[in-house]
C-alpha positions in Angstrom: 0.0 0.0 0.0 2.8 2.3 0.8 4.4 1.7 -2.7 1.1 2.8 -4.2 1.1 6.0 -2.2 4.5 6.9 -3.5 3.5 6.2 -7.0 0.5 8.4 -6.7 2.6 11.1 -5.2 5.1 10.8 -7.9 2.4 11.0 -10.6 0.7 14.0 -9.0 4.0 15.9 -8.7 4.8 15.2 -12.3 1.3 16.2 -13.5 1.6 19.4 -11.6 5.0 20.1 -13.2 3.8 19.3 -16.7 0.8 21.8 -16.1 2.8 24.7 -14.6 6.1 24.2 -16.4 7.7 26.4 -13.8 10.2 24.0 -12.1 7.7 24.0 -9.0 7.3 20.3 -8.0 9.9 18.3 -10.0 12.1 18.4 -6.9 9.4 16.6 -4.8 8.9 14.1 -7.6 12.6 13.3 -7.3 12.0 12.9 -3.5 8.9 10.6 -4.2 11.0 8.5 -6.5 13.7 7.8 -3.9 11.0 7.1 -1.3 9.3 4.7 -3.9 12.4 2.8 -4.5 13.1 2.5 -0.7 9.5 1.3 -0.2 10.0 -1.3 -2.9 13.1 -2.5 -1.1 11.1 -2.9 2.2 12.7 0.0 4.0 10.7 1.3 7.0 8.2 4.0 6.3 10.0 6.6 8.7 13.2 6.3 6.5 11.1 6.6 3.4 9.4 9.9 4.5 12.9 11.1 5.8 14.4 10.3 2.4 11.7 12.1 0.6 12.2 15.3 2.5 16.0 15.1 2.4 16.2 14.4 -1.3 13.4 16.9 -2.2 15.2 19.7 -0.2 18.7 18.9 -1.5 17.3 19.0 -5.1 15.4 22.2 -4.4 18.2 24.1 -2.9 21.2 22.9 -4.6 20.1 22.1 -8.1 17.3 24.6 -8.8 19.5 27.6 -9.2 21.7 25.9 -11.7 18.8 24.4 -13.6 16.9 27.6 -13.8 20.0 29.4 -15.4 20.4 26.6 -17.9 16.7 26.2 -18.8 15.9 29.9 -19.1 19.1 31.7 -19.9 18.6 35.5 -20.8 14.9 35.2 -21.1 13.0 38.1 -22.7 9.8 38.6 -21.1 8.1 40.3 -24.1 8.8 40.8 -27.8 9.6 44.4 -27.4 12.1 44.1 -24.6 14.3 43.0 -27.3 14.2 46.6 -28.7 16.5 47.8 -26.0 19.6 49.1 -27.7 17.9 49.7 -31.0 17.9 53.0 -32.7 14.5 54.6 -33.5 13.4 57.6 -35.7 11.7 60.4 -34.0 8.4 61.4 -35.5 7.3 64.2 -33.0 9.8 66.2 -30.7 10.6 64.2 -27.6 10.3 66.6 -24.7 9.6 65.2 -21.2 8.8 68.6 -19.8 6.2 69.2 -22.4 5.0 65.7 -22.3 5.5 65.2 -26.1 7.2 62.7 -28.3 6.7 59.7 -30.6 9.2 57.5 -32.3 9.0 54.9 -35.0 10.3 51.4 -33.8 10.2 48.7 -36.5 7.3 50.3 -38.3 5.2 51.0 -35.1 4.7 54.3 -33.6 5.4 54.5 -29.9 5.1 57.2 -27.2 8.7 58.3 -26.4 10.3 59.9 -23.5 13.9 60.8 -22.8 16.1 59.2 -20.2 17.1 62.7 -19.1 14.4 65.3 -18.6 16.9 68.0 -19.6 17.3 66.5 -23.2 15.1 66.7 -26.1 15.1 65.0 -29.6 13.7 66.9 -32.7 11.6 65.2 -35.3 13.9 63.4 -37.9 16.6 62.7 -35.4 17.5 59.2 -34.0 17.4 58.0 -30.5 18.5 54.8 -28.7 16.1 52.8 -26.7 17.5 52.3 -23.1 14.3 51.0 -21.5 10.6 50.3 -22.1 8.3 51.7 -19.3 4.7 50.5 -19.9 3.9 51.5 -23.6 6.7 54.2 -23.8 10.1 54.0 -25.1 12.7 55.6 -23.0 15.3 57.0 -25.1 18.9 58.6 -25.1 20.3 60.8 -27.7 22.4 59.2 -30.4 25.6 60.8 -31.3 25.7 62.7 -34.6 28.1 60.2 -36.1 25.8 57.3 -35.7 22.8 59.1 -37.2 24.2 58.9 -40.8 
């Protein structure tokens, strides 16, 4: 009966992991697998439970940071966050104090603001995207040499 309990727990943890795909319960599935093996070998239930918690915690604390880095390296949260570093063409004067400014990014018009409130960019100039804040591009001026 204990073997069936560990099998059920293992399956439940794996199903939850497949549904969430967030590396949330895979560590406990590893613990359940070890406990299942111990149950199949006839080891006392106390040792099975202890092994389940020990293996789960070791996997969670020691392997999770490594796996998260390998599985999701440099993950970009949205398509437009990849725009950081790109140059855009200014369509309307970008002036934070006046609350004006639009820029063209890959054929789409965006509201634009400067990184530094004291700077402005005139229509026809180029700016570099340094950040995206909501639906606004945050820009810095591009040096004259790189605007050609």
